[in-house]
C-alpha positions as CSV (number, residue, x, y, z in Angstrom):
1,M,220.2,145.5,-17.7
2,A,222.6,144.8,-15.3
3,A,226.2,146.4,-15.2
4,S,226.8,143.1,-15.1
5,S,224.0,140.7,-17.1
6,D,226.9,138.7,-16.7
7,S,229.0,140.4,-14.5
8,S,228.3,140.3,-10.9
9,R,229.1,137.3,-8.8
10,G,228.5,135.2,-6.0
11,P,231.0,133.5,-4.0
12,S,232.4,130.1,-5.5
13,S,234.3,129.6,-2.6
14,S,234.8,130.8,0.6
15,R,238.1,133.2,1.1
16,G,239.9,130.7,3.3
17,P,243.4,131.6,4.2
18,S,246.3,131.1,2.2
19,S,249.9,132.6,2.6
20,S,250.2,132.2,-1.2
21,H,247.7,134.5,-2.1
22,G,248.9,137.7,-0.2
23,P,251.8,140.0,-0.9
24,S,254.5,138.8,-2.8
25,S,257.0,141.0,-4.4
26,S,260.6,142.3,-4.1
27,R,259.0,145.3,-3.6
28,G,255.8,144.7,-2.0
29,P,252.7,146.4,-2.7
30,S,251.3,149.3,-1.0
31,T,248.4,148.3,1.3
32,P,245.2,150.2,0.9
33,A,244.2,152.9,3.1
34,A,242.4,152.4,6.5
35,S,239.6,154.4,5.1
36,F,238.7,151.8,2.0
37,D,236.2,150.0,4.4
38,P,233.1,148.3,2.6
39,W,230.6,147.9,5.6
40,S,231.2,151.2,6.7
41,P,227.9,153.3,6.2
42,G,230.2,156.7,5.5
43,F,232.5,154.8,2.8
44,V,229.3,153.1,1.0
45,A,227.7,157.0,1.1
46,D,230.5,158.4,-0.6
47,P,233.7,155.8,-1.7
48,Y,235.3,158.0,-4.5
49,P,237.8,160.4,-1.7
50,V,238.8,156.6,-1.1
51,Y,239.1,155.4,-3.9
52,A,241.5,159.3,-5.4
53,E,243.5,158.1,-2.5
54,L,244.0,154.1,-3.4
55,R,244.6,155.5,-7.3
56,D,247.4,157.7,-6.3
57,R,249.3,155.6,-4.3
58,G,249.2,152.9,-6.8
59,R,248.2,150.3,-9.3
60,L,247.3,147.6,-6.8
61,H,246.5,147.3,-3.3
62,Y,246.2,144.0,-1.1
63,F,243.1,144.2,1.4
64,E,243.7,141.6,4.3
65,R,240.1,141.6,4.9
66,S,238.7,140.0,2.2
67,R,241.8,138.5,0.8
68,Q,241.6,140.5,-2.6
69,W,244.2,142.8,-4.5
70,L,242.0,146.1,-5.5
71,I,242.6,147.3,-8.4
72,P,242.0,151.0,-8.7
73,H,243.0,152.4,-12.4
74,H,240.8,152.4,-15.4
75,S,243.7,150.9,-17.7
76,D,244.1,148.2,-15.2
77,V,240.2,147.8,-15.0
78,S,239.7,147.6,-18.4
79,A,242.9,145.3,-19.8
80,L,242.4,142.6,-16.8
81,L,238.3,142.0,-17.7
82,R,239.7,141.0,-21.2
83,D,242.4,138.9,-19.6
84,R,242.4,135.0,-19.9
85,R,244.6,134.9,-17.3
86,L,241.2,135.5,-15.2
87,G,238.8,133.8,-14.7
88,R,234.9,133.9,-13.3
89,T,235.6,130.5,-11.8
90,Y,238.5,128.2,-11.5
91,L,236.2,125.5,-11.3
92,H,236.7,124.2,-15.1
93,R,240.3,123.9,-14.3
94,F,240.9,123.4,-11.0
95,T,239.0,121.6,-7.9
96,H,238.9,123.9,-4.8
97,E,241.8,121.6,-3.2
98,E,244.1,122.6,-6.0
99,F,243.0,126.0,-6.1
100,G,244.3,126.4,-2.6
101,R,240.4,127.2,-1.4
102,T,238.0,125.7,1.1
103,P,235.1,125.0,-0.8
104,P,231.7,126.2,0.4
105,P,229.7,124.8,3.3
106,E,227.8,122.1,2.0
107,A,224.5,123.9,3.6
108,H,225.4,126.5,1.3
109,E,224.6,124.6,-1.9
110,P,221.7,125.1,-3.3
111,F,223.0,128.8,-3.9
112,H,226.2,127.4,-5.5
113,I,224.4,125.1,-7.6
114,L,222.1,128.0,-8.7
115,N,224.6,130.6,-8.6
116,G,227.2,128.6,-11.0
117,N,225.2,127.1,-13.9
118,G,224.3,130.1,-15.3
119,L,226.7,132.6,-17.6
120,L,227.8,134.7,-15.0
121,D,230.2,131.6,-13.3
122,L,231.0,129.9,-15.8
123,E,234.1,130.0,-18.6
124,A,234.7,128.7,-22.2
125,P,233.3,126.1,-23.3
126,D,229.8,126.0,-21.4
127,H,229.9,129.8,-21.0
128,T,230.6,129.9,-25.3
129,R,227.8,127.8,-25.8
130,I,224.8,129.4,-23.3
131,R,225.8,132.5,-24.1
132,R,225.7,131.8,-28.1
133,L,222.1,130.3,-27.3
134,V,220.5,133.1,-24.3
135,S,221.8,136.1,-26.8
136,K,219.5,135.7,-29.5
137,A,217.4,137.6,-26.9
138,F,219.2,139.9,-26.8
139,T,220.2,141.3,-30.8
140,P,219.8,144.9,-31.7
141,R,217.1,143.6,-33.5
142,R,214.7,142.4,-30.8
143,V,215.6,145.0,-28.4
144,E,214.0,146.9,-31.0
145,V,210.9,144.9,-31.0
146,L,210.5,145.3,-27.5
147,A,211.0,149.3,-27.6
148,P,207.1,150.2,-27.8
149,T,206.7,147.6,-24.7
150,V,209.5,148.8,-22.4
151,Q,208.0,152.9,-23.2
152,R,204.3,151.4,-22.6
153,L,205.3,150.1,-19.0
154,A,207.8,153.7,-18.3
155,A,204.7,155.7,-19.4
156,E,202.3,153.7,-17.2
157,L,204.2,153.5,-14.3
158,V,205.6,157.3,-14.1
159,G,201.9,158.0,-14.7
160,G,200.5,156.7,-11.6
161,L,203.6,158.1,-9.4
162,C,202.1,161.6,-10.5
163,A,199.0,160.8,-10.4
164,A,199.7,160.4,-6.6
165,G,201.3,163.3,-6.4
166,G,204.8,161.4,-5.9
167,G,206.1,159.3,-3.6
168,D,209.0,156.3,-4.0
169,L,210.4,156.8,-6.8
170,L,212.5,153.7,-6.1
171,A,209.5,151.4,-5.4
172,E,207.4,153.1,-7.9
173,V,209.3,153.5,-11.1
174,A,212.7,152.2,-10.5
175,E,212.0,148.9,-8.9
176,P,208.7,147.7,-11.1
177,L,210.0,148.7,-14.6
178,P,213.1,146.1,-15.4
179,V,211.1,143.1,-12.9
180,A,207.9,143.9,-15.5
181,V,210.8,143.4,-18.4
182,I,212.3,140.8,-17.7
183,A,209.5,138.9,-16.2
184,E,207.8,139.8,-19.6
185,M,211.2,137.9,-21.6
186,L,210.6,134.8,-19.5
187,G,207.0,135.0,-19.8
188,I,206.6,134.9,-16.2
189,P,202.5,135.2,-15.3
190,V,201.6,138.4,-14.0
191,A,200.4,137.3,-10.9
192,D,203.9,135.7,-10.1
193,R,206.1,138.7,-10.6
194,G,206.0,140.0,-7.0
195,L,208.1,137.1,-6.1
196,L,210.8,138.0,-8.4
197,R,212.0,141.0,-6.3
198,P,212.5,139.6,-2.6
199,W,214.0,136.2,-4.3
200,S,216.7,138.3,-6.4
201,A,217.1,140.8,-3.1
202,D,218.7,137.7,-1.1
203,M,220.5,136.1,-4.0
204,C,222.1,139.0,-4.4
205,A,223.1,139.4,-1.2
206,M,225.8,136.9,-1.5
207,Y,227.7,138.9,-3.6
208,E,228.3,141.3,-0.9
209,L,232.4,140.8,0.5
210,N,231.9,138.4,3.0
211,P,228.3,137.9,3.4
212,T,227.3,136.9,6.9
213,E,225.9,133.8,7.4
214,E,222.3,134.9,7.7
215,A,222.8,136.4,4.3
216,A,223.9,132.9,3.4
217,R,221.0,131.1,4.7
218,R,218.5,133.6,3.1
219,A,220.4,133.0,-0.2
220,V,219.9,129.3,-0.2
221,R,216.2,129.8,0.9
222,A,215.3,132.0,-2.6
223,S,217.2,129.6,-4.5
224,L,215.5,126.4,-3.1
225,E,212.4,128.5,-3.9
226,F,213.3,130.2,-7.2
227,T,214.7,126.4,-8.3
228,D,211.2,124.8,-7.1
229,Y,209.2,127.6,-8.9
230,L,210.9,127.6,-12.3
231,R,210.9,123.8,-12.5
232,E,207.0,123.7,-12.4
233,L,207.1,126.3,-14.9
234,I,209.1,124.3,-17.3
235,T,207.0,121.5,-16.9
236,A,203.9,123.8,-17.9
237,R,205.9,125.3,-20.5
238,R,207.0,122.4,-22.0
239,A,203.4,121.2,-21.9
240,A,202.2,124.6,-23.4
241,P,204.9,126.6,-25.0
242,G,205.0,130.2,-25.7
243,P,206.7,132.9,-27.4
244,D,208.9,133.6,-24.8
245,L,212.8,133.4,-23.6
246,L,212.0,130.5,-21.2
247,S,210.2,128.6,-23.9
248,A,213.0,129.1,-26.2
249,L,215.6,128.1,-23.4
250,I,213.5,124.9,-23.3
251,A,212.9,124.1,-26.8
252,A,217.5,123.9,-26.9
253,Q,217.3,122.1,-23.5
254,D,215.0,119.5,-25.4
255,E,217.1,119.4,-28.6
256,G,219.6,117.2,-26.7
257,D,222.9,118.3,-24.5
258,R,223.0,122.0,-25.4
259,L,221.1,123.0,-22.6
260,S,220.6,121.2,-19.1
261,E,217.6,121.4,-17.0
262,Q,219.8,123.2,-14.2
263,E,221.6,125.1,-16.8
264,T,218.4,126.6,-18.0
265,I,217.1,126.9,-14.1
266,S,220.3,129.1,-13.2
267,T,220.3,130.9,-16.3
268,C,216.9,132.3,-15.7
269,A,217.9,133.2,-12.0
270,L,221.1,135.0,-13.9
271,L,218.4,137.3,-16.2
272,L,216.5,137.9,-13.5
273,N,219.2,139.4,-11.0
274,A,221.3,140.8,-13.6
275,G,218.2,141.7,-15.2
276,H,217.3,144.4,-13.5
277,E,219.4,145.1,-10.1
278,A,221.8,147.4,-11.9
279,T,218.9,149.5,-13.2
280,V,217.0,150.0,-10.2
281,N,220.0,151.2,-8.9
282,T,221.1,153.6,-12.0
283,T,217.5,155.0,-11.9
284,A,217.4,155.8,-8.1
285,N,220.7,156.6,-8.0
286,G,220.3,158.6,-11.0
287,W,217.9,160.8,-9.9
288,W,219.6,161.0,-6.2
289,T,222.3,162.8,-8.6
290,L,220.6,164.9,-10.2
291,F,218.8,166.4,-8.0
292,R,222.7,167.2,-6.3
293,H,223.1,169.3,-9.3
294,P,220.3,171.3,-9.8
295,E,222.3,173.0,-13.0
296,Q,222.6,169.6,-14.8
297,L,219.5,168.7,-14.3
298,A,218.1,172.1,-15.9
299,A,220.0,171.2,-19.1
300,L,218.7,167.7,-19.2
301,R,215.4,169.3,-18.7
302,S,216.0,172.0,-21.8
303,G,217.1,169.6,-23.9
304,E,220.7,171.0,-23.8
305,A,222.0,167.8,-22.6
306,S,220.7,165.1,-24.8
307,L,218.7,161.8,-23.0
308,S,221.5,159.2,-24.7
309,T,224.7,161.2,-23.3
310,A,223.0,162.2,-20.0
311,V,222.7,157.8,-19.5
312,E,225.9,157.3,-19.7
313,E,227.2,159.9,-17.8
314,L,225.1,158.9,-14.9
315,L,226.1,155.2,-15.1
316,R,229.8,156.2,-15.1
317,Y,229.4,159.0,-12.4
318,D,227.9,157.1,-9.5
319,T,228.4,153.1,-11.1
320,P,225.8,150.9,-9.3
321,L,228.3,147.9,-9.0
322,Q,231.0,148.9,-7.6
323,L,233.3,146.0,-7.3
324,F,233.6,143.2,-9.6
325,E,235.9,139.9,-9.0
326,R,238.0,137.7,-11.7
327,W,240.0,134.7,-9.9
328,V,243.7,134.7,-10.9
329,L,244.3,131.2,-13.1
330,D,247.5,131.7,-13.6
331,D,250.8,134.0,-12.1
332,M,250.6,137.0,-13.4
333,E,253.1,140.4,-12.4
334,I,251.1,143.7,-11.9
335,D,253.2,146.9,-11.8
336,G,256.3,145.0,-10.2
337,T,253.9,142.5,-8.1
338,L,253.7,138.6,-8.5
339,V,249.9,137.7,-8.2
340,P,249.9,134.1,-7.9
341,R,247.1,131.7,-9.0
342,G,244.7,131.2,-6.4
343,A,244.6,135.0,-5.7
344,E,241.3,137.2,-6.5
345,L,241.5,140.2,-8.1
346,A,238.5,143.2,-6.7
347,L,238.5,145.5,-9.8
348,L,236.9,148.5,-9.0
349,F,234.5,149.8,-11.3
350,G,233.4,153.0,-9.2
351,S,237.2,153.9,-9.1
352,A,238.0,153.3,-13.0
353,N,234.9,155.6,-14.1
354,R,236.4,158.4,-12.1
355,D,240.0,158.1,-13.3
356,P,241.4,161.1,-14.3
357,A,244.0,159.2,-16.3
358,R,240.8,158.3,-18.9
359,F,238.4,160.9,-18.1
360,P,238.8,165.0,-17.6
361,H,237.4,166.4,-14.4
362,P,235.7,163.0,-14.0
363,D,234.3,164.3,-10.3
364,T,232.3,166.9,-12.1
365,L,229.0,165.5,-13.6
366,D,229.0,166.6,-17.2
367,L,225.8,165.3,-19.1
368,T,227.2,165.9,-22.4
369,R,230.1,164.5,-22.1
370,A,230.9,162.8,-25.4
371,D,234.0,160.6,-24.5
372,N,232.3,158.2,-22.1
373,P,234.5,155.0,-21.8
374,H,232.8,153.6,-18.8
375,V,233.3,150.0,-17.6
376,T,230.0,150.3,-16.2
377,F,228.9,147.2,-18.5
378,G,232.4,145.4,-18.2
379,A,234.4,143.9,-21.1
380,G,235.4,140.8,-22.5
381,I,233.5,137.6,-23.2
382,H,231.7,138.4,-20.0
383,Y,230.7,142.2,-21.0
384,C,227.2,142.5,-20.1
385,L,224.4,140.8,-22.6
386,G,221.3,143.2,-21.0
387,A,223.8,146.3,-21.8
388,A,221.3,147.3,-24.9
389,L,218.6,146.3,-22.8
390,G,219.5,148.3,-20.1
391,R,219.8,151.6,-22.0
392,L,216.8,151.2,-23.5
393,E,214.7,150.6,-19.9
394,L,217.1,154.0,-18.4
395,S,216.0,156.1,-21.2
396,A,212.4,154.9,-21.3
397,S,211.9,155.5,-17.2
398,F,213.9,158.9,-17.4
399,G,212.7,159.9,-20.2
400,E,209.0,159.9,-19.3
401,L,209.8,161.2,-15.7
402,L,211.1,163.9,-17.8
403,R,208.2,164.6,-20.1
404,Q,205.6,163.9,-17.3
405,A,207.0,165.0,-13.9
406,P,209.0,168.2,-15.1
407,T,208.9,169.3,-11.5
408,L,209.7,166.8,-10.1
409,R,211.4,167.3,-6.7
410,L,213.2,165.5,-3.9
411,V,211.1,165.1,-0.4
412,A,214.1,163.7,1.7
413,E,217.9,163.3,1.7
414,P,217.8,159.6,1.1
415,E,219.4,157.1,2.9
416,W,222.1,153.8,1.1
417,K,221.4,150.5,1.9
418,P,223.8,148.6,3.7
419,G,225.5,147.0,0.7
420,Y,228.8,148.0,-1.0
421,V,228.9,145.9,-4.2
422,I,225.7,146.3,-5.4
423,R,225.1,149.7,-4.2
424,G,221.8,151.5,-4.2
425,L,219.2,153.6,-2.4
426,K,216.8,152.3,0.7
427,E,214.3,154.9,-0.8
428,L,214.2,157.9,-3.3
429,L,210.9,160.4,-2.0
430,V,209.8,162.8,-4.3
431,E,206.6,165.0,-5.3
432,V,205.3,166.2,-8.3
């Protein structure tokens, strides 16, 4: 489950210019290094040296190109995730105009309707109401019940990779497992599951900084197609309910005003997107990390490092969700700098998880690291709803690959996809 089953977002408005949202302080904040360039392939491939520079230069930096304040330190990121002066949205308190923001183009509305009515971009009381309903599907007991299914799916996928002598670990194992699990939970027919990943990829492109108009067009199309699909599935499930999560959400919807149809559709979209994107990238990025640290891989294979601590360290070391955004709902001061209402913070998860003030030798991969309070799953009321399920999926896939493919090795150095916020590889070619 993603670093953000409840923690990665599409833009709720365009980042229109507003002079009050930029640097404002008697001291004057530092400006980010020119090398902070989330659109540069070199930066995406290795952002960590730039993060170290940002941390050395201060606690916050105004980044003009995205009109955001970058927050690089673990202590600040951790605290601000819990700070109620910040919000995932501002529309529960202000209009776009009152907040000093330009409304999104009307043509983008289908994406924003779908994105804005799920847990992702809601605040209390709507967030509280919906999360209470959905969280029943992610209790420790329910996740424990899912464990045999997750283990079986992981074993089958890894078995197929091994039978073929190798292949693209990303496409053959990392992607299918979490998609199958969340589809199973929602009750999406097996024949339709091939539709989910392309829809998700197109919608998640809007979570990147300053998405292009072409990305918006694809996201709108995917939002419309996914919404139409779910409306038909809801009609079918209402007529013939099953033991799945979608049927449970429909039952809550039919009880009255507890859950609208749009909230049901948006929640399913969120569970799809957040329910697998980060797990996919943690799996592929994690194996790429292990291949580059053969001594740590050997320790994992020998049992010197436990699988549970290894998963946590891989989540920390190369975070799948690099940046997490929050709107400033009330004026606040950070390190002597006034950050006004209407501004946007970019909490740098990848930097926080490599902060030497919190992690000894943070640039060293240590699969036995016990004290590991990474922020990969977020914190506060938007803490990842599916963190336990994500850990289960990662443990299952890594465990099966270690068991069935003890000589797994890399065929070719992979390339990174162009996205920075959700950061992952294009493919990971391996052989057994």
